[in-house]
N, CA, C and O atoms as a GROMACS GRO file, in nm:
protein
  276
    1MET      N    1  -6.969  -4.120  -5.602
    1MET     CA    2  -7.000  -4.029  -5.493
    1MET      C    3  -7.004  -3.870  -5.483
    1MET      O    4  -7.030  -3.806  -5.382
    2GLU      N    5  -6.974  -3.824  -5.597
    2GLU     CA    6  -6.993  -3.702  -5.632
    2GLU      C    7  -7.146  -3.676  -5.630
    2GLU      O    8  -7.178  -3.574  -5.691
    3ALA      N    9  -7.220  -3.727  -5.588
    3ALA     CA   10  -7.340  -3.673  -5.623
    3ALA      C   11  -7.407  -3.662  -5.497
    3ALA      O   12  -7.502  -3.591  -5.464
    4LEU      N   13  -7.309  -3.779  -5.407
    4LEU     CA   14  -7.361  -3.749  -5.251
    4LEU      C   15  -7.329  -3.678  -5.182
    4LEU      O   16  -7.383  -3.673  -5.072
    5ILE      N   17  -7.194  -3.563  -5.228
    5ILE     CA   18  -7.098  -3.493  -5.204
    5ILE      C   19  -7.173  -3.374  -5.257
    5ILE      O   20  -7.152  -3.276  -5.186
    6LYS      N   21  -7.255  -3.350  -5.359
    6LYS     CA   22  -7.329  -3.268  -5.412
    6LYS      C   23  -7.426  -3.239  -5.324
    6LYS      O   24  -7.405  -3.160  -5.232
    7MET      N   25  -7.529  -3.293  -5.340
    7MET     CA   26  -7.646  -3.331  -5.236
    7MET      C   27  -7.651  -3.217  -5.080
    7MET      O   28  -7.712  -3.119  -5.038
    8VAL      N   29  -7.487  -3.364  -5.018
    8VAL     CA   30  -7.473  -3.284  -4.871
    8VAL      C   31  -7.414  -3.149  -4.911
    8VAL      O   32  -7.455  -3.076  -4.821
    9ALA      N   33  -7.343  -3.074  -4.993
    9ALA     CA   34  -7.312  -2.947  -5.019
    9ALA      C   35  -7.426  -2.863  -5.022
    9ALA      O   36  -7.438  -2.762  -4.953
   10ASP      N   37  -7.526  -2.913  -5.119
   10ASP     CA   38  -7.678  -2.818  -5.162
   10ASP      C   39  -7.750  -2.821  -5.032
   10ASP      O   40  -7.833  -2.731  -5.013
   11LYS      N   41  -7.736  -2.889  -4.961
   11LYS     CA   42  -7.919  -2.931  -4.839
   11LYS      C   43  -7.821  -2.838  -4.758
   11LYS      O   44  -7.882  -2.740  -4.715
   12THR      N   45  -7.690  -2.838  -4.726
   12THR     CA   46  -7.659  -2.802  -4.609
   12THR      C   47  -7.524  -2.685  -4.601
   12THR      O   48  -7.425  -2.692  -4.527
   13GLY      N   49  -7.561  -2.568  -4.714
   13GLY     CA   50  -7.515  -2.479  -4.790
   13GLY      C   51  -7.295  -2.458  -4.716
   13GLY      O   52  -7.226  -2.359  -4.695
   14ILE      N   53  -7.268  -2.614  -4.703
   14ILE     CA   54  -7.155  -2.603  -4.664
   14ILE      C   55  -7.052  -2.652  -4.828
   14ILE      O   56  -7.074  -2.742  -4.908
   15SER      N   57  -6.922  -2.531  -4.825
   15SER     CA   58  -6.862  -2.584  -4.884
   15SER      C   59  -6.849  -2.710  -5.012
   15SER      O   60  -6.944  -2.784  -4.986
   16HIS      N   61  -6.802  -2.748  -5.093
   16HIS     CA   62  -6.810  -2.907  -5.191
   16HIS      C   63  -6.684  -2.982  -5.086
   16HIS      O   64  -6.710  -3.089  -5.032
   17ASP      N   65  -6.535  -2.907  -5.061
   17ASP     CA   66  -6.437  -2.978  -5.015
   17ASP      C   67  -6.519  -3.038  -4.830
   17ASP      O   68  -6.510  -3.146  -4.772
   18GLN      N   69  -6.563  -2.960  -4.807
   18GLN     CA   70  -6.643  -2.956  -4.650
   18GLN      C   71  -6.704  -3.112  -4.667
   18GLN      O   72  -6.651  -3.216  -4.627
   19ALA      N   73  -6.839  -3.096  -4.744
   19ALA     CA   74  -6.943  -3.169  -4.802
   19ALA      C   75  -6.821  -3.339  -4.824
   19ALA      O   76  -6.838  -3.451  -4.777
   20ALA      N   77  -6.733  -3.298  -4.893
   20ALA     CA   78  -6.676  -3.427  -4.942
   20ALA      C   79  -6.592  -3.463  -4.804
   20ALA      O   80  -6.589  -3.584  -4.786
   21MET      N   81  -6.537  -3.402  -4.722
   21MET     CA   82  -6.464  -3.492  -4.608
   21MET      C   83  -6.610  -3.548  -4.522
   21MET      O   84  -6.633  -3.667  -4.503
   22ALA      N   85  -6.703  -3.435  -4.476
   22ALA     CA   86  -6.810  -3.492  -4.427
   22ALA      C   87  -6.843  -3.629  -4.488
   22ALA      O   88  -6.834  -3.721  -4.406
   23VAL      N   89  -6.886  -3.670  -4.634
   23VAL     CA   90  -6.937  -3.762  -4.646
   23VAL      C   91  -6.817  -3.899  -4.681
   23VAL      O   92  -6.839  -4.020  -4.685
   24SER      N   93  -6.707  -3.834  -4.699
   24SER     CA   94  -6.615  -3.996  -4.648
   24SER      C   95  -6.592  -4.021  -4.540
   24SER      O   96  -6.552  -4.133  -4.510
   25THR      N   97  -6.616  -3.902  -4.426
   25THR     CA   98  -6.617  -3.941  -4.306
   25THR      C   99  -6.721  -4.054  -4.254
   25THR      O  100  -6.705  -4.149  -4.177
   26VAL      N  101  -6.822  -4.010  -4.319
   26VAL     CA  102  -6.946  -4.097  -4.282
   26VAL      C  103  -6.948  -4.252  -4.316
   26VAL      O  104  -6.975  -4.354  -4.252
   27VAL      N  105  -6.907  -4.225  -4.442
   27VAL     CA  106  -6.852  -4.392  -4.569
   27VAL      C  107  -6.793  -4.494  -4.459
   27VAL      O  108  -6.832  -4.599  -4.407
   28GLY      N  109  -6.667  -4.399  -4.447
   28GLY     CA  110  -6.572  -4.430  -4.324
   28GLY      C  111  -6.592  -4.556  -4.203
   28GLY      O  112  -6.549  -4.665  -4.167
   29PHE      N  113  -6.708  -4.434  -4.168
   29PHE     CA  114  -6.768  -4.524  -4.012
   29PHE      C  115  -6.867  -4.618  -4.063
   29PHE      O  116  -6.881  -4.731  -4.016
   30LEU      N  117  -6.932  -4.574  -4.156
   30LEU     CA  118  -7.041  -4.719  -4.190
   30LEU      C  119  -6.928  -4.835  -4.262
   30LEU      O  120  -6.958  -4.949  -4.225
   31LYS      N  121  -6.864  -4.833  -4.311
   31LYS     CA  122  -6.771  -4.959  -4.376
   31LYS      C  123  -6.720  -4.998  -4.244
   31LYS      O  124  -6.718  -5.121  -4.244
   32ASP      N  125  -6.686  -4.961  -4.150
   32ASP     CA  126  -6.638  -5.030  -4.009
   32ASP      C  127  -6.734  -5.045  -3.914
   32ASP      O  128  -6.712  -5.078  -3.797
   33LYS      N  129  -6.827  -5.023  -3.956
   33LYS     CA  130  -6.923  -5.013  -3.840
   33LYS      C  131  -7.050  -5.181  -3.907
   33LYS      O  132  -7.129  -5.253  -3.846
   34LEU      N  133  -7.021  -5.178  -4.001
   34LEU     CA  134  -7.150  -5.253  -4.089
   34LEU      C  135  -7.085  -5.382  -4.076
   34LEU      O  136  -6.967  -5.410  -4.055
   35PRO      N  137  -7.229  -5.487  -4.101
   35PRO     CA  138  -7.167  -5.649  -4.082
   35PRO      C  139  -7.069  -5.667  -4.190
   35PRO      O  140  -7.076  -5.596  -4.290
   36ALA      N  141  -6.976  -5.760  -4.178
   36ALA     CA  142  -6.891  -5.799  -4.283
   36ALA      C  143  -6.951  -5.843  -4.407
   36ALA      O  144  -7.054  -5.912  -4.405
   37GLY      N  145  -6.896  -5.809  -4.513
   37GLY     CA  146  -6.938  -5.832  -4.629
   37GLY      C  147  -7.089  -5.672  -4.689
   37GLY      O  148  -7.130  -5.657  -4.804
   38LEU      N  149  -7.122  -5.606  -4.594
   38LEU     CA  150  -7.176  -5.544  -4.630
   38LEU      C  151  -7.097  -5.394  -4.655
   38LEU      O  152  -7.107  -5.317  -4.751
   39GLY      N  153  -7.011  -5.382  -4.528
   39GLY     CA  154  -6.942  -5.258  -4.570
   39GLY      C  155  -6.823  -5.270  -4.667
   39GLY      O  156  -6.768  -5.164  -4.699
   40GLU      N  157  -6.762  -5.423  -4.734
   40GLU     CA  158  -6.702  -5.366  -4.834
   40GLU      C  159  -6.774  -5.362  -4.981
   40GLU      O  160  -6.714  -5.333  -5.084
   41ASN      N  161  -6.940  -5.405  -4.972
   41ASN     CA  162  -6.980  -5.317  -5.070
   41ASN      C  163  -7.099  -5.160  -5.084
   41ASN      O  164  -7.194  -5.116  -5.148
   42LEU      N  165  -7.021  -5.134  -4.992
   42LEU     CA  166  -7.076  -4.961  -4.933
   42LEU      C  167  -7.012  -4.873  -5.058
   42LEU      O  168  -7.090  -4.784  -5.093
   43ASP      N  169  -6.920  -4.876  -5.112
   43ASP     CA  170  -6.853  -4.785  -5.163
   43ASP      C  171  -6.925  -4.765  -5.332
   43ASP      O  172  -6.944  -4.664  -5.399
   44SER      N  173  -6.964  -4.981  -5.375
   44SER     CA  174  -7.065  -4.959  -5.506
   44SER      C  175  -7.167  -4.918  -5.501
   44SER      O  176  -7.232  -4.900  -5.604
   45PHE      N  177  -7.228  -4.881  -5.341
   45PHE     CA  178  -7.319  -4.799  -5.336
   45PHE      C  179  -7.388  -4.669  -5.364
   45PHE      O  180  -7.498  -4.639  -5.410
   46VAL      N  181  -7.252  -4.580  -5.306
   46VAL     CA  182  -7.234  -4.448  -5.283
   46VAL      C  183  -7.162  -4.427  -5.402
   46VAL      O  184  -7.113  -4.315  -5.415
   47ASN      N  185  -7.138  -4.540  -5.525
   47ASN     CA  186  -7.132  -4.497  -5.607
   47ASN      C  187  -7.168  -4.541  -5.757
   47ASN      O  188  -7.207  -4.655  -5.733
   48ASP      N  189  -7.178  -4.530  -5.865
   48ASP     CA  190  -7.225  -4.589  -5.980
   48ASP      C  191  -7.151  -4.626  -6.013
   48ASP      O  192  -7.044  -4.579  -5.974
   49LYS      N  193  -7.150  -4.737  -6.110
   49LYS     CA  194  -7.018  -4.803  -6.190
   49LYS      C  195  -6.884  -4.639  -6.254
   49LYS      O  196  -6.762  -4.650  -6.239
   50ASP      N  197  -6.932  -4.546  -6.300
   50ASP     CA  198  -6.842  -4.495  -6.307
   50ASP      C  199  -6.806  -4.414  -6.218
   50ASP      O  200  -6.720  -4.328  -6.231
   51GLY      N  201  -6.884  -4.444  -6.101
   51GLY     CA  202  -6.800  -4.362  -5.957
   51GLY      C  203  -6.861  -4.215  -5.904
   51GLY      O  204  -6.798  -4.149  -5.821
   52HIS      N  205  -6.996  -4.167  -5.960
   52HIS     CA  206  -6.997  -4.066  -5.973
   52HIS      C  207  -7.120  -4.053  -5.835
   52HIS      O  208  -7.141  -3.944  -5.782
   53GLY      N  209  -7.189  -4.177  -5.793
   53GLY     CA  210  -7.212  -4.157  -5.684
   53GLY      C  211  -7.421  -4.190  -5.736
   53GLY      O  212  -7.505  -4.138  -5.663
   54GLY      N  213  -7.461  -4.262  -5.838
   54GLY     CA  214  -7.581  -4.229  -5.913
   54GLY      C  215  -7.654  -4.322  -5.796
   54GLY      O  216  -7.748  -4.291  -5.724
   55GLY      N  217  -7.589  -4.429  -5.800
   55GLY     CA  218  -7.707  -4.548  -5.708
   55GLY      C  219  -7.731  -4.509  -5.548
   55GLY      O  220  -7.805  -4.572  -5.472
   56PHE      N  221  -7.650  -4.389  -5.511
   56PHE     CA  222  -7.714  -4.354  -5.380
   56PHE      C  223  -7.810  -4.271  -5.428
   56PHE      O  224  -7.924  -4.281  -5.381
   57GLY      N  225  -7.778  -4.158  -5.546
   57GLY     CA  226  -7.895  -4.067  -5.499
   57GLY      C  227  -8.052  -4.130  -5.561
   57GLY      O  228  -8.166  -4.108  -5.520
   58ASP      N  229  -8.000  -4.220  -5.683
   58ASP     CA  230  -8.192  -4.242  -5.623
   58ASP      C  231  -8.199  -4.278  -5.519
   58ASP      O  232  -8.221  -4.174  -5.457
   59ILE      N  233  -8.194  -4.382  -5.427
   59ILE     CA  234  -8.219  -4.387  -5.287
   59ILE      C  235  -8.242  -4.308  -5.209
   59ILE      O  236  -8.340  -4.322  -5.136
   60ALA      N  237  -8.142  -4.180  -5.195
   60ALA     CA  238  -8.165  -4.082  -5.129
   60ALA      C  239  -8.273  -4.040  -5.143
   60ALA      O  240  -8.337  -3.993  -5.049
   61GLY      N  241  -8.327  -4.049  -5.292
   61GLY     CA  242  -8.488  -3.966  -5.325
   61GLY      C  243  -8.560  -4.017  -5.262
   61GLY      O  244  -8.637  -3.960  -5.185
   62LYS      N  245  -8.551  -4.134  -5.281
   62LYS     CA  246  -8.707  -4.213  -5.240
   62LYS      C  247  -8.659  -4.156  -5.056
   62LYS      O  248  -8.718  -4.061  -5.006
   63PHE      N  249  -8.605  -4.192  -5.020
   63PHE     CA  250  -8.649  -4.145  -4.893
   63PHE      C  251  -8.620  -4.029  -4.841
   63PHE      O  252  -8.611  -4.026  -4.718
   64GLY      N  253  -8.601  -3.923  -4.905
   64GLY     CA  254  -8.637  -3.799  -4.874
   64GLY      C  255  -8.788  -3.783  -4.900
   64GLY      O  256  -8.853  -3.730  -4.809
   65ASP      N  257  -8.869  -3.830  -5.038
   65ASP     CA  258  -9.001  -3.824  -5.018
   65ASP      C  259  -9.095  -3.869  -4.917
   65ASP      O  260  -9.208  -3.822  -4.898
   66ILE      N  261  -9.010  -4.012  -4.821
   66ILE     CA  262  -9.088  -4.066  -4.730
   66ILE      C  263  -9.113  -3.950  -4.607
   66ILE      O  264  -9.206  -3.952  -4.526
   67PHE      N  265  -9.018  -3.861  -4.614
   67PHE     CA  266  -8.979  -3.703  -4.482
   67PHE      C  267  -9.063  -3.666  -4.562
   67PHE      O  268  -9.153  -3.692  -4.482
   68LYS      N  269  -9.109  -3.633  -4.636
   68LYS     CA  270  -9.147  -3.515  -4.712
   68LYS      C  271  -9.270  -3.501  -4.676
   68LYS      O  272  -9.286  -3.380  -4.663
   69LYS      N  273  -9.398  -3.574  -4.644
   69LYS     CA  274  -9.537  -3.671  -4.603
   69LYS      C  275  -9.532  -3.611  -4.488
   69LYS      O  276  -9.614  -3.637  -4.401
   0.00000   0.00000   0.00000
């Protein structure tokens, strides 16, 4: 999840701690709102095998490319 926190901090200009709180809040919200089965898998989506958020970074980058066009 660290990659996601860094991305939020870099893009918004807020501190790492503020970004961590924002990401944690959004991930918690999504886990509660997603259908059964998807919410439980959200942690593995935002974290790579080492818990650093590598999986999300790849997908977020692809979405970011869409919005640049």
